[in-house]
N, C-alpha and C positions, 0 to 999 in steps of 0.2 A: 234885342234891344228895340223898343218901340220906334217906329218912324226912320229907322236906318235901313238903307238897302242891304240885303242879306249878303251880298256878295262882300261888302265893306269890312265884314268882320273877319275876313281871310286876306293872305297876303299873295294867293295863287288859286287857280283853278286847274284842276286835273281832270280833263273832259274825256270820256269815252269819245268813241266817233259813230260807229253803226248805231242807228236808233237814236242818236243824241245831236249830231252835227248834220248827219245825212242819212238818208235810206237810199240804198243803191247810188245811182249817180247824182240825185238831186238833194240840194239842201233842205233840211226840215224848217219850215216857217218860223221866222224870228231868230233862228238859231245864228245866223253869220252877224246880223246887226249887234246881237247882244254878246257876241264874243269881241267884235270890234271896239265895244264901248270899254273894254277891260283897261286897254292901254291907258285911256284917259284918266283912269281911275288909280293908275300905278299898281294894278294888280296882275302878276305873272300868269302866263298862260302854257300849259302844256297837254299833250295829246297821249293818251295812254290806251293802247289798242290791242285787242286779242287777234285781231285779223291779219294773219301772217301772209296774205295772198299777193300784198305790194311792199316795196321797201319804203323805209322811212321817207326818203326823197321822193318817192312816186306819191305817196299819200299827202306830204306837204303841198307837192304841186296841184293835187286835186283839190286840196283845201283851198290853195290859193285861186284857182279857177272859179271855184264858187265864191270868192269875195272875201273869204277868211283870213285872218292873219296866221301865217305859218312858216317858219324857217324850217330847215330839216332837222336841225337838231332839237326842236320842239316837240318831235314825235319818237314816242319810245315804244316800241312793239315786243310783241310775245315771240317773233322769230329772233330778234336780238337776246331776249333772256333764254330762249333754247340754245342759241349758240353759245352764250356764256357758259350755261350749266354743263353742256357737251364738253366744252373745252377745260372745265374743270374736273372732268373724269376720264378724259382720254389723252393719250399721247399726242403729241403734235404730229400731223400727217395721217393721222387715223381716218379710216374710210367711213363715211356716214352715208345711209341709204336715205334720198330725199324723196319722202312721200309729200309732196307739196310742190310749192311755186318756185319758178326762177330767183324770185326775191329771197325766198327762204335758203336756197342753195349758195345765194351770195352772203348772206350773213354767215354761213357754215365756212366758207372760205376765208371769210375777214378775220376768223379766230384761228387760222392755222390748220384746219380739217379739211377733209377732200371727199366733195360730193361725188356719189356713185348713183346708179340707177337700176341696178340689178344685183341679185344675191351672188350671179357668177363673178362679181367685183370684190367677194371677199370683205362685205362691211362689218364693223364690229357693232354698229350703232344704227338705229332708225330714228329718224326725226320726221315727225308728220304734222303738217300744218295745214290750213284751208287752203285750197285751189279748185275753183269751179270745174277746172279741166280733169280732176281726178276720176278716174274709172275703175273697173272692178281689176284689171289687170295690175294697176298700181296697188290696190289694196292686197292682192293677192301677193304681190312681191314683198311687201311689208310684212305680211304673214309668215311667209316662209322664213324670212331673216329673224322675226321675233320668235318664232318656233325652235330656230336654231340656237337661242340664247343670248341674242344680242340686247343691249341696253336700248329701251324704247323711250323716247322722250315725244311727248306733245306740247305742242305750242299752246293749246289751250284745248278746253272741252265743252265749249259754248253749243248747246244742242240745237240752238236756231240763231239765224242772222236775218235782221230786218233788210229787205229789199224794196225798191220801188213799187212792185206788185204785191207785197204783203211779206210775212213771215217765212222764210224758207230754211231747210236742213243747214246746220252750221258744222263746224269741224268736229264737234263732239259725235254726231252721227257716224261720220267717217272713221273716228277712233273707235266708237263703240263695235263697228262690224269686225275690225281687227281683233278687238277685245274678245268679242264672241267667238271668233274663229281660234284664238290662241289659249283663252283662259288667263291670259296676263293682263295687267294694269300698268300704263305709263306713269311716269313721272310728268308732272305738269310744270311748265315753265311760266307760263304767263298768269293772268288773273285766275283765280282769286288770291294768289300767292303774293306777299307782301313786297318783295325786292322791286318789282316793276314800278310799283308806286314811290317806293323810296328812292329809286334811281331818278324817276321824274322829278320829285321834288329837290333833289341834290342838284340837278342840272340848273334849276331855278333859283337855288338858294332860298327857297321857301321854307318857313318855320310853323307856318298855319295854313296850309293847302286846305282846300275843299274839293273833295271827290265827287264828280257828277257822272251819273251813268243810268241806262235805262234796264240793266239787269240785277236783280239782288244777288243771284249766285256768283256773280264775277264781279261786276263793278262795286256793289254795296258791299259785299262780304270782302273783296279784296282792299277796300278803303278802310274798313272797320280794322282788317287784320294788319293793317300799315298803322294802325292808331290814328287815322285822320278823320275829320269830320266828313260826313256823307249826306249826299241829297239824291234822291230818286227823282228822275223825269218822266213824265207819262208820255213820251213820244216814240217808244219804241215797244219792247218787249213785254214788261211787267204793267200790271194794272193797278187800280185802287183795291180791287177785291184781292189780288195776289200779295199785295204790300201788306194789307190787313192781316193776312194769314201766315206771314213770313216767319221763319225761323228766327230764334232771338239774336243768332250770329248776323242775320242778313237784313236786320231792321235799319233803315236809314234815319239819319237826325232829322232830316228835312224832307218834305215832298212837295214837287212843284210841277205845274202843268206843262211848262216849257221855260227854255232859258231865259227868257224875258223877264220872268219872275225872279232871278237873281238880281235885278236891279230894282226890285220893290222890297218893301219892308215885310218880313215873315211874321205872320200873325202869331201872338203868343197864346200858349195853350195854359190854361190855369186849372187849379184842381181845388175842389171845395165840397167836403162831406161826400166823398164818393162819386162826384160829377165833374166831368173833365169838360171845359168849355173852350171853343176856339171860334172867335168871331161871333156870330149870333148862334153858332150850333152848340149842342150839349151832348155827352154821351155817357152812359154808366153801364156797368155790367151787373147782371143778376140771372142766377140760374143758369149760367154758361152762355147767355146770350147778351148781345149788345143793344140796348135800346138808345136810339138816336133821335133826338128832336133837331130837324134841319132838313134841307132838301138834298135829294139822292146827287143832284147835279152840281152841288156847292163843296168844292174839295175841303172846306173847313169842316164839314161834317165828317168826312172821312179822316181828317187830322184828329178831330176829337176823338172818333172811334178808336184810331189807332192807339193814341194815348191810354184810352181807358183799357183795351183788351190786352195791349202789352205789359200794362202795370199788373193786369190779373193774370198774365202768363210770362212772367219773367225769364224764364229758363227754358222755354219751350226748343226741343230739340228736332222737331218735325213741323212740317206745314199743318196749321190747325185753323181752319176757317171757322169763326163763330156764327151762329144764328143772329141774323140782324133783324131787329124790331124797329120799323121807322115808324115813329109816333107823330110825326107832323111833316106832310108833304107840300 
């Protein structure tokens, strides 16, 4: 709707954290102020994170230190989802090998299971979540237990995680090490599965939430899987180029440069005789290439290009980057 701030179309924002609100210990510019504005608009706020290294209370405390609004129950984590998954599969009191953080172990205890740390303690399951302290011995212990036939659950499989110094290996790389050694594949509890998003929306009583994230393969795919509107923000992992090349299931409804753009009108994309227009930029597909009239630095050029390319490849099951022809720089 022209002239109306994007966020006003929704009753809640479900925000990812790493790469959206902060990178490592530091807030991303404009993120905190953008989140603080939501309360005055009557828009609910929940945080949905795949990072299982800290408890929801610790995450909320960090957010408050950065100046962002955050009660403990506003944070929904993949460690909670993993604990709930395991509790549904195992008898109360079952032993679970923790390949992760103390926060993950605490969630396992909360659902009536017993955290253990070695194969010698007879675990019947393994739960693996991100912890920067994990080493080879931890991964080896998980491998022994998985190879012995235990149920294996991963909180998430993000291959990378934004940090203050750049992009670093995420939990998915550690899970991949165990997978390579065992030939097994874990069940995944967090994003991109839908329950994490449904749980967050339910806590807020939201009927029209908007999911914002920096990753297509977890945040956007997960929001799409949940049936919610999605917006990709360019402050973390994915870029204009990777968003354009996205699989159909991972394509966002909106693309913004920062959370500040939630509070501005989203430019309409129009279609006329094979040409897609957004602002003063246009794009059309011909011979497998996307011809764009507009500046490469203008996000509207990429919005128009995405609209044109996605319309031409509506069922893309794999990443497919088109050739780009910039007709006016």
